[in-house]
N, C-alpha and C positions, 0 to 999 in steps of 0.2 A: 507786891511782897505784901506776907503780913508779917505783924511781930516775930515770932516764932519761926522765918522764915530766914526772916537779921538777924536772931537772936546766935542762931543757927552757922552762917559765913560772916558774923563777926567773930562766935566763937573759934573758927576752922580760920584761919585770916588769926587770931591771936596768936594757936598753938601753933602751925603755919611760921608764925616771925620768930618764935619762943624755940620751935628747932633745930630752925637757920644760925638761930643765937649760941645755940649749942656745940653746933655743929662749928659756927667760925671760933668760939673759944678750942674746941676740943685739936684744929687745929693748925694753930699758936699757940699747945702746948709744944713745951721738949718736949717731953713723951711721944707727942706725933713727930717732932722734925730729928730724934734720931730713929726711929722704927721707920719716920719716910728714907732716912737719908741711907738707914741698913739697907734696905729693901734697893736702892740706887746701887751699892755696891755687892748685892750678893747678885744682882744681875747683871750687873757688868764681870764676873767674875764668872757664874754659869752660863751666862750667856745664853743661847739659840731659844730655851726653854718658856724665860722670862723676863726675856726684853721681843719685842713682835711691831712687829710692821703692818700696818691695815693697809694691803693695797688690789688695786680694781682692775680687772681683769675679764677678757670680750672670751668663748668660747664658741666658736663653732654651731649649731645646732646639732649636726653630728656629736662634737664633743661634749654637749651640756646632753643629750640622751642617751651619752657612755656612761657618763657620771652620773645620773639615774637609774641605767645599771649594774655599776657595779656598787652602789647603795645599795638597792636592789639585793644582789648578793647577799652583802654582808647582813644583811638585817634578817634578812634568813637565817642567820649558825648567831639572831639573836646581839650582831654586836652594831652598834647605832653612831659611824661618825657623820659627821658632817662634812662638809664638798669641800673648805679649806683641806678637811681634814686627806681627803683620796688625793684631794692632788700635793699635799707637802704630804703623801706616801710616794706621791710618782719621782718629784722632784727626791729626795732622797733613794728611792733605788739608778736616779740617775748622776747621782753621787762620786758614785766609783768607774765612771766607764772612761772610753779614754775617748782622745779629739773623736777618730774614725767611728767611734760609736756613736759616740750626742751628732757630730754629724751625720750622720745614716738615720736617726731615733729623729729626725727635727728636717730631717731638708721633703718628703712628700709631704708637709702639712702645706696649706697658704694661708697666703697674712690673711686676716679678720678686722676690716677697718671698724673700729669705734664708732660709735657713734651716742649723739643726746641725745636723751630723749627728752624732749623739750614740758 
């Protein structure tokens, strides 16, 4: 490694360390703590749109293709949802169904075995 590369490497390391120190200082400040506490309160008050849970799901090939077709239809209308948004829209459409309608909606689905890819 030449002298110029060593200088740049050291400068990057120094800048990174300073940035980490600044971030830690901000995180420990009272203003940050107040903001964090307020955000937690707001999330608990407003619920679903601020408080999120990450979940992993498994779809059959046919369901994955359906997801892509739905995305394509919406993209043609200049709407660009994520797969998660499409799934969430489907859940919201099921929320007002009675027990019989829910049973009807899921009875023909087959179980998809989850597989871990190593």
